[in-house]
Every structure is written in structure tokens, then in C-alpha cells.
C-alpha positions in Angstrom: 92.3 105.7 93.1 90.5 103.4 90.7 93.1 104.0 88.0 95.9 103.5 90.5 94.5 100.2 91.7 93.9 98.9 88.2 97.5 99.8 87.3 98.8 97.9 90.4 96.6 94.9 89.8 98.2 94.6 86.4 101.6 94.3 88.1 102.8 97.7 87.1 104.6 99.9 89.6 104.4 103.5 90.6 106.9 106.2 89.9 108.5 108.0 92.9 106.3 111.0 92.1 103.1 108.9 91.9 103.9 107.2 95.2 104.5 110.6 96.8 101.2 112.0 95.5 99.1 108.9 96.6 100.5 109.0 100.1 99.8 112.7 100.3 96.2 112.0 99.3 95.9 109.3 101.9 97.1 111.7 104.6 94.5 114.3 103.6 91.6 111.7 103.7 90.9 111.7 100.0 90.2 107.9 99.8 87.6 105.8 101.5 88.4 102.8 103.7 87.8 100.2 101.1 90.1 101.9 98.6 92.8 102.3 101.3 92.5 98.6 102.3 92.8 97.5 98.6 95.8 99.7 98.2 97.6 98.5 101.3 97.1 94.8 100.5 98.6 95.1 97.0 102.1 95.3 98.7 101.4 92.0 100.5 101.2 90.3 97.1 104.1 91.9 95.4 107.4 93.4 96.3 107.5 97.2 96.8 110.0 99.0 94.5 112.7 101.4 95.6 110.9 104.3 93.8 107.6 103.5 95.6 109.2 103.2 99.0 111.2 106.4 98.5 108.1 108.3 97.3 106.0 107.1 100.3 108.9 108.0 102.7 109.3 111.5 101.2 105.6 112.3 101.5 105.5 111.1 105.1 108.5 113.2 106.0 107.2 116.3 104.2 103.8 116.1 106.0 105.1 115.2 109.4 105.2 117.4 112.5 109.0 118.0 112.7 110.9 117.6 116.0 114.0 119.9 116.1 116.4 118.1 118.3 119.6 118.1 116.1 121.7 119.2 119.0 121.3 115.9 120.8 123.0 113.8 118.2 120.5 111.1 119.0 119.8 107.6 117.6 116.6 105.7 116.9 116.2 102.0 117.5 113.2 100.9 115.5 112.1 97.6 113.9 109.7 97.4 111.0 107.6 94.9 113.0 105.6 92.5 110.9 107.9 89.5 111.6 105.0 87.6 113.3 107.3 86.4 116.1 105.5 88.1 119.0 108.7 88.7 121.0 108.9 90.9 124.1 109.6 94.6 123.5 113.3 94.1 122.7 114.0 97.4 120.8 112.0 99.5 123.3 113.9 98.0 126.2 117.1 98.4 124.4 116.4 102.1 124.0 116.5 102.6 127.7 119.7 100.6 128.0 121.2 102.8 125.3 120.0 106.0 127.1 121.5 104.6 130.3 124.8 104.3 128.5 124.9 108.0 127.8 123.7 108.0 124.2 120.6 110.1 123.5 117.6 108.2 122.0 114.7 109.5 119.9 112.5 106.4 119.8 109.8 106.3 117.2 107.0 103.8 117.7 103.4 102.9 117.5 100.7 100.5 118.8 101.2 96.9 117.7 99.5 95.8 114.5 100.7 92.2 114.0 101.9 91.6 117.6 100.3 91.7 121.0 102.2 94.7 122.3 103.9 97.4 120.3 106.2 100.0 121.9 103.3 102.5 122.4 101.1 99.8 124.0 103.7 98.7 126.6 104.9 102.3 127.5 101.3 103.5 127.8 100.4 100.6 130.1 103.2 101.6 132.4 102.0 105.2 132.7 103.6 107.0 129.8 101.6 109.8 128.1 102.5 110.8 124.6 103.0 114.3 123.2 104.2 116.2 120.2 105.1 119.2 122.3 108.7 120.1 121.5 109.5 121.6 124.9 108.3 118.4 126.6 110.3 116.2 124.2 113.5 118.2 124.9 112.9 118.0 128.6 112.5 114.2 128.4 115.8 114.0 126.5 117.6 116.3 129.0 116.3 114.5 132.1 116.2 110.8 131.0 118.3 110.7 127.9 115.4 109.4 125.8 112.1 110.7 124.3 109.3 108.7 122.7 107.6 109.8 119.5 104.2 108.1 119.2 103.8 108.0 115.4 100.2 109.0 115.0 100.8 112.3 116.8 103.4 113.3 114.1 102.1 111.7 110.9 98.7 112.8 109.6 98.7 109.8 107.2 98.7 107.4 110.2 95.5 109.0 111.6 93.6 108.1 108.4 95.1 104.8 107.8 95.3 103.6 111.4 91.8 102.2 111.7 92.2 100.3 108.4 95.5 98.8 109.4 94.0 97.7 112.7 91.1 96.0 111.0 93.4 94.3 108.5 95.7 93.1 111.4 98.6 92.3 109.1 101.8 94.0 108.1 101.5 96.6 105.4 104.0 98.9 103.7 103.5 101.2 106.7 105.6 98.7 108.7 108.3 99.1 106.1 108.1 102.9 106.4 108.0 103.2 110.2 111.8 103.4 110.8 112.4 105.7 107.9 110.0 108.4 108.9 111.2 109.4 112.4 110.1 113.1 112.7 113.3 114.0 114.6 115.4 113.0 111.6 118.0 111.3 113.9 121.6 111.3 112.7 122.1 107.6 113.7 119.7 104.7 113.3 119.6 101.0 114.1 116.9 99.5 111.9 115.5 96.0 112.2 113.8 94.6 109.1 111.7 91.4 108.6 113.3 90.2 105.3 116.6 90.2 103.4 114.8 91.8 100.5 113.7 94.7 102.6 117.2 94.9 104.1 118.6 95.5 100.6 116.0 98.1 99.8 116.7 99.9 103.0 120.4 99.7 102.4 120.0 101.3 99.0 117.9 104.2 100.3 120.0 104.8 103.4 123.2 104.9 101.4 121.8 107.9 99.6 121.4 109.9 102.9 123.9 111.4 105.4 122.6 109.0 108.1 124.9 106.9 110.2 123.1 103.5 110.0 123.0 99.8 110.7 120.3 97.7 109.2 119.8 94.3 110.8 117.9 91.1 109.9 118.1 87.8 111.7 118.4 85.0 109.1 115.4 83.1 110.6 113.1 86.1 110.1 113.3 88.4 113.1 113.4 92.2 112.6 116.1 92.4 115.3 119.1 90.6 116.7 117.2 87.6 118.1 120.3 85.4 118.8 118.2 82.5 117.6 120.3 82.4 114.4 122.9 84.3 112.5 122.1 87.9 111.6 123.0 90.1 108.7 124.0 93.7 109.0 124.2 96.4 106.3 126.0 99.5 107.5 127.6 102.6 105.9 130.9 100.9 105.4 130.3 97.1 105.7 128.0 94.2 105.0 128.5 91.1 107.2 126.8 88.1 108.8 127.5 87.4 112.5 126.6 84.3 114.6 125.6 84.9 118.3 129.0 83.4 119.3 130.8 86.0 117.2 129.6 88.7 119.6 130.1 86.7 122.8 126.4 86.0 123.4 124.5 82.7 123.7 122.3 81.1 121.0 118.6 81.4 122.0 115.3 79.7 121.1 112.1 81.3 119.9 110.3 80.3 123.1 112.8 82.2 125.2 111.9 85.5 123.5 108.1 85.1 123.8 106.4 88.4 124.7 103.4 87.1 126.6 99.7 87.0 125.5 98.6 90.4 126.9 100.0 93.9 127.2 100.1 93.4 131.0 102.4 90.4 130.5 104.6 92.3 128.1 104.9 95.2 130.7 105.8 92.7 133.4 108.6 91.2 131.3 109.8 94.8 130.4 110.0 95.9 134.0 111.6 92.6 135.1 114.4 92.9 132.7 115.2 96.5 133.7 115.1 95.5 137.4 117.6 92.6 136.9 114.8 90.0 137.2 114.7 88.9 133.6 116.0 85.6 132.3 119.5 85.3 131.0 118.0 84.9 127.5 116.0 88.1 127.8 119.0 90.0 129.0 121.2 88.6 126.2 118.7 89.7 123.5 118.5 93.2 125.0 122.2 93.5 125.3 122.8 92.4 121.8 120.5 95.0 120.3 121.4 97.9 122.6 125.1 97.0 122.2 124.8 97.2 118.4 122.9 100.6 118.8 125.6 102.0 121.1 128.3 100.9 118.6 126.4 102.7 115.9 125.7 105.9 117.8 129.1 106.2 119.5 131.1 104.8 116.6 132.8 102.1 118.7 133.3 98.4 118.1 130.4 96.0 118.5 132.3 94.4 121.4 132.7 97.8 123.2 129.0 98.5 122.5 128.0 95.2 124.1 130.1 95.9 127.2 128.6 99.4 127.6 125.1 97.9 127.2 125.8 95.2 129.8 127.1 97.8 132.2 124.0 100.1 131.7 121.6 97.2 132.3 123.5 95.5 135.2 124.3 98.8 137.1 120.7 100.0 137.1 121.4 103.0 134.8 118.9 101.7 132.2 116.3 101.4 135.0 117.1 104.9 136.2 116.6 106.2 132.6 113.2 104.5 132.5 112.1 105.9 135.8 113.1 109.4 134.9 111.4 109.0 131.5 108.1 107.9 133.2 108.4 110.8 135.7 108.7 113.4 132.9 106.1 111.8 130.6 103.3 110.8 133.0 
């Protein structure tokens, strides 16, 4: 690792093969915590290259516990996190709206690192238990339309690096990797990223796969459709910028998306939105993201996706999917 760090400190980059090998070594516990911390922080000081990101991704996917659910034609809604905005759990909530609209979801997630409440935190606080048992995962998909894949149970690299990431408390390249390494290998994906630079990197990598994808970045820095500004999407067949008004939804403020100061507050917001007790702003943000995911998964227009999302939320189908999910996974 000393040679690797010296190379990186001299502003050199890793080849795809070197990145693959280093992440494989991380996963098998061959480096100490100080070495891992130094390695992780390099990528806060300089941009990660396509080769490095690709090598890290390939190693994570080769080592992961695979989830064979191809028959479900599912989608993942996953943000990189690391945008520092501390919003409520928009993509996790949106996942239940998408499931309520009849589109299977394989949600990949983890505990929050740079925010109060990650997807794993909020679901666990409401009674969900995590598993990597395939039969249980398929049962969850069959009965609720959604399963949740808690990243550390599927990725040995996470187990070794997790404590270091938690101590650092800042985004690392593992945030960038999260959406790329879903162990169910979903056919469709809505990915939120925290920078335009990362959106371009993702676009390049995803265009070299068979995945049906939409990458989204809000122009004021959110890793989701925040409706606080315009947002850019990069998809299989288009690249475009939309304003909130273009998709028939209101423009919001950062304060309206605040996720609370504790996991309990996050859970209260989460349940309130599903029960029809959320604010108009909270509902709009969830409908925007779930609508875009439905459009991606079902291959319909964004407007149609938003209508289906609104129906799922307002009719209680999203809440029903959540209740069934908790019933199966508690």
C-alpha cells in the first residue's frame, strides 16, 4: 500500500487492473485502518478517473454475494449520498411509491455516513430486519413488490472499510460506487449523483452496459430531483436539463426538504408522507423521483410516470407496499 499511496500523492492515477486489485485487497483485510483512511481521502483531493471507478466497481461486483432475481425485471433507485444536504429519505420513500405502482424494486442501501439517516437507518428504526437470504428476498418481492439489500451483508469490502468510513464521517469513493454495485444486477436503474462531473463519469460507464438507466443531478448539488433548481438527466438515449415546471411540479426550497435532526424524526417524516400526512413539498419531491423511476422502469414518458407515482401515493398503494414489506422483513 505504501507504493500505491506514494503514487497517488504524486498525482498519478491507477490503471483499471490496479484499482481492481487494491479493492480486492481491501475486501480481504490486507490493509490497516490508517492505510485505508489515507487511501480513501486521496479521492477527496482529486477526481477519480473512469479506469479507477471501473476497476473498483468490477472488484466489488466480483466479490459480492449475488442475488439471482432476474425474473422480476426490477429497478433500483439509489443516490450516491454525500451531497451534504440532509434531506429526508426521498429515494427510499420513492422506492415504495414505485413498488405501489406495480414496478418491482431491488433497493440497495446502507447506513448514513454524511447524513443523519441513511436508508438502512430509517428502515431499521421502523422494524425492518436485513438479510442476504435469497428465499426471503424473493418472498419480499412477491408479497410487497420491493426488497431491500443492506450493502454490508452483500459486500465484504464494506465490512472492512465501514468503521473507517464512519470515523471519517465524510463522503468517499464508496459513495460513488454504491449505486453501481447492486448485487441483484437490476436491469433498470435511477441513479442520483452529487456532481456533474460524476454524472458524466457514470454516463460513460453505464453506456458500456446493457442497463436501462437514468442518471440525475440537481444543478444546485442534490443527488436526486430536489425541485429546488433545474436538474440534468443522462439516459440511454438522451441528455437534457429540466426545470420543476417542465414536469408539472412546484419549485421548492432547501428548508422544505429537511430530514430532521434524528433518525426518529426521519422515520416520522417517512411514515407521514406514506400516510398522506406529509407536506405538499415532501409529496412533490417523492412524486418527482418515483415518477422518473417509473418512467425508466416501465419505459413510459416522464409525465405518465409522474401520474402513476401520484396515484400510487394518493391511493395508499405505496403505504400498502410498505406495510407488506415490514410484515415480511421484521
